[in-house]
N, C-alpha and C positions, 0 to 999 in steps of 0.2 A: 561379505556382502549386507547390506541392511535392505530388507523387505520393504522398499520404498521408491515410487517414483516421482521425480522432481520435475515440476513445469514452471519452466521461466518464459516469460512473453518478452519480445525485444523488437526493437526499432532503431536502426543505428545506436547500438551500445558498445562499440568498439572500446570506449572507455572504461567500461566495467565488467565485460561478460568474462575477461579472462580472471579477475579477482574472484568474482563470483564463484567459477566453475574450479577453481585452483584450491579455495577456502573449503569447497564443499565435497573436493577427492576423497579427503581420510574418513568420510560419512559411508564410501562406498554404495552408494545407495543403487539398487538393481536397475533402475532406467532413469536416465536424464532427458528430457524433451526440450528443445528449444523451439517455441513457436514464433517465426521470425515474420515480421510485415515488410518485406520487399527492403531490407536493409541495402544501404550503397555505401556503406563504411567497411565491410568485411567482416562484420559480426558473425555471419554463418561460417566463414572459414576458421575463423577464431574458433567458435564452438566445436565444429566436426573435430578440429586439430587436438581438443581437448576432450575428444570421445561422447560428446552429446549426440544425439539423434536431432537432426535440424529438420523442422517442417515449416513451410511457406504458406502462409496465409494471409490474404488481404484483410486490413483493418475494419471489421465491422461497425465501428463506430462510436464501440464501449468498451473498456476492461473487459467489463463482466462478460459480455458477450463473448470476445476473444477465449477468456478462459473457458467458458461453458463450451465453445466449440471445439477447445482441446481435449477436455473431458468425454465429448461425444464422438470423437473421430481418431484420436489417438489409440494405439494398442497397448493400453495399460494394461499390466500382469500384475504388478505389485499389490500387497493387501491395502497399503497407505497411500496418500498423494500429498505432496508437500508443494505449496505455490511459493516461489521467491520472484520478486524483482532482481533483474540485472544489477542494479545499485544496492541490493542488500547481500546481507552474509550471516551467516552463522558464527557464533562463538565456538572457541575450540572446547571449551567445557561443555557448552549443549550439544556439540557433536557426538564427545565420549557417551553423555548421557541417553541420547537418542540409539547409539550403537548398543549400549547395553540393556535398554528398558523398553524399546518399543515392540519386542515379541512378549514380554508379560503385561502387556496393557489389557484389561478385563475387555471381554468382546463386548459388553454392552456400551462399552465407551466408542461414541462415533466420531470423536473429535479431540483434538489436543489444541491449547490455549497457551500461546508461547507470550513472550515480553517483548515490545518492541522498544529499542534504544535508537538515538540518532545522533548523528555527526552531521553540523551543517556548516560549511564554508570552513571547514579542516578543524574545528574545535568539536567536542563534545557536549551536548546538553542532559547536565545530570539533574537540573531544577526546572520546575514550571511544567512540564509537559512529557515527563521521564516515565519509563517504566509503564507502558500502554497495553493492556493484556489483548492479545489478538489470536483468532483460532486461524492457523495458516496448514493444519496439517489434519487431514480427515481419512476415514476409511472409504475405500474404492467402493463406490456406488451410492455412497451415504452422503454426498456433499455437492455443491455446487453453489455459483454465486445467484444471489437473487438479481432482478433485473432493475438496476438504479442507476440515475446520471452520475451518483457521485457518492462516496463513502461506502464502497462495496463492501459487503459482507457476506462470509460464506455461512450459507444456512444448511444444517445437516440432522440426520436422524441419530438417535441415539443420546447418551450421554456425553457431556463435556468434562475433560480431565485438566487442570491446569496444571503445568509441568515446569520443571526449572529448566527452559530452554529459552536463550536470548536470542534476539537477530538485530541485526544493525541496519538502519537506513542511512547510507552515507554516500551520496550522489557528489561526484568532482566535477560536475559542469560549472559555468560561470554562473554570476548571479543574474547575470542579463538574460541568462538562458532559463534560470529559475522562475525568473519574473516573468516572462513570456509564457511560459508553461502554465503560470497561476493566474494569468490573464483569461486563459481559457477555462480553467476551472472554475473562476470567478461568473462566468457566464451560466455554466452549468449549473451551479449551487444555488444561485439566483432563481434560476427555472425551479428549482427544488423549494427555494423557501416561497415563491408565488405560489406554487403549486400545493404548498403544505407535503410533500410526498418523503418524508424523512423516515429513515430505519432507526434513528436514534432519537430518543426521546428527548435528550439533552437539547438537540439542535432545535426541537420545537420550541422549548423554554427560551432558549437563546434569542428566536425571532420573534419572540412575543415581547421583547424589549425593544424601545424607541431607536430607530434607524440612525446609525454613527455613533451615539451613546454608548450603545451595546459593543462597539469595536473598541472604544477607549478603555470602557470597563473591562473587557476580557483581557486587553493587553494587561492593563492594571493589576489584574489578579494574576496573572501568569508571572509577571517580571516583577512585582513588588511582595505580593501576600505570598507566594509560593516561590520566592525566592531566586526568580530567573537570572538575577542580578549578578549573583554568586559564580555565574559561568564566565564573568568577565564580557569580551567582546563579542565571543561565540555567543552568548547567552543575548546579548543586543541585539547582534544580526537577528538571530532566528524569532526573538520575540518580537521586534519592529516590524520584520517584514512579514512573517507567518502570522502572527497574533494582531496586529495593528494595520499595516498597508493594506494585507490580502482580504481582510474583513472590512476594511474600509471600502474596499473595491467592490464586492460583493453587496454592499448596501447603494453603492454608485448604478451596479448592473439592475439592482432590484429597482430603484427609481426610474430607470429607463424602459425597463416592462411594464412598470404600472402605468406610466404617462402612454407609452404605447397601447394598452389595453384600455385607457380612457380616450385616447383618439379615436380608436375604431369603435368604442361603444357610441360615440356621440356622431359618428359620420355615416 
């Protein structure tokens, strides 16, 4: 057993939850919690049948708020906390590393930095936006999410250790589902852009560029300079939809917010 509590936030994740939990099983975490937001597709039953503790909690409006609620209310006993989404999973080599090394991490290390890799519409993304470092595991009581509309980041106490642990984001839903979800993301990111409330300094630099031009530039850097085209049709789909279409959509939403602000200031 690994001295680890895993927290997975869900809402209608029947398509992913079985894969997530089955791939997690060799890690033998001490506790697995599925914090479900009133799913209607049987997510809860699947999770319980695979040994997870399921707790229902209505959506508070933000992923960061839901996760922090879980930290404050779940009976977490393990020394380490790992956060996974239902459409994510750890690689086999990463599980082996965690099983053999977590107990030896120095006490002054408060968080572990993993590497995020991605699959999109059935293909693996190896260029352009791959190998993203991300803190996903921290000592109990030393970490939680900062309150933010988008780009949630875990803030933690103590040092950070980059470890050879890789996890994949591999959503199996349709492109139309993905686009609808990102329409909601675009509204939230536009609000952040207008308010200037970024956790990542790179976002502030990006939004200092002219609208729409920055979206085309961002896509071109990813797809051409960073060799996204080498991933074939999967690379085109990912960089076009996430690197151009979504960024263009955010600029449209920013324009709407600014026009609303101008209207209200003149009324």
